[in-house]
C-alpha angles and dihedrals in degrees: 000000000000125000093262093053090049089050092050094047090051092048090051093049090049093048092052091047092051096046092052090054097050097048107125116242119258111269119225113247094246097044109142096009116143092243126133134014143168122321141165115203138151122263131216090274096055093255124133112248131183135190086261088066089071097043114136092026133090111243136197112216117202126171124204141099141266095242093053106131100208131355101041096058091042094051093042090052091051090050094046093049091048090053089047089056092050090046085063105034100036108009092171090058093042093055088057093055121084121190110213123193113196114195120226091193104064093164093069102019104080121167091264093053090045092051093058093042100049091043089065091065112038133348091230095047113121122210118207132192136160142154123323090253091049093050090046089054098049093045089054090050091053094043091243120155115216129165131167112241130221115293117253118232088263092058096255124123143186125233113221109215141160117261118228136129112209124205107212127194123241088261090055097254121138117255112166147338110252111232096231090163088065097055140246098305093056090047093051090049094051093048089051092049095055101026102048 
C-alpha cells in the first residue's frame, strides 16, 4: 500500500468516526408538543397534589373514570401489568415511573372511590380528582376530550372521553403515547425506550 492509499484510508476512518459522534439523538415522538402543564388536584388519600409533586420522575398520565365500563379498566390493567414487568426486569427504572390516573368524572370519583379503584391496578398508581373546573382545566392542558353523556332512566351516565396514555419526562414534558392497545410488553418496551 503506497503513502497516498494509506492517507486515504486514515481519512476515511476519521470521517466515519466523526460522523458517528455527530449523529443527533433520536427525538421522542411528542417532543415540543403543547401537552401538559401545571395543576393542583386531590389524590386518593385526600391530599393536595400538584404537577411539582412528580418532578424528577417519569409519569404516565391517563384520563378516565372509575365507572367506565370498558376501556379505562382495560388500559389501566395493561399499564399496571407493564409496570409490574418493569418492577422485575428493571426495578431502578420502574421506581422512577409514576402511573397517574386523572378522573374526568369528579362528581362520582371521590378520593375514597379512587383509592379502591387504583389499588386494583398497581400499588404505586396515583388517582387524582378535583372540582369540575379543575378537571376541565387539566384536561384542556393535556388535550383530552371529556363530556358527560345523557343520563339513563336509573340516573347513571357515561362519560365520553379520549383514550390516550402519555409518557411524560421528569420535567413534565411529553415524550410519547403508550401503545396500550398492543398490550403490556409493548407499553413496557416503549417506557424503556424513552425513559432509560
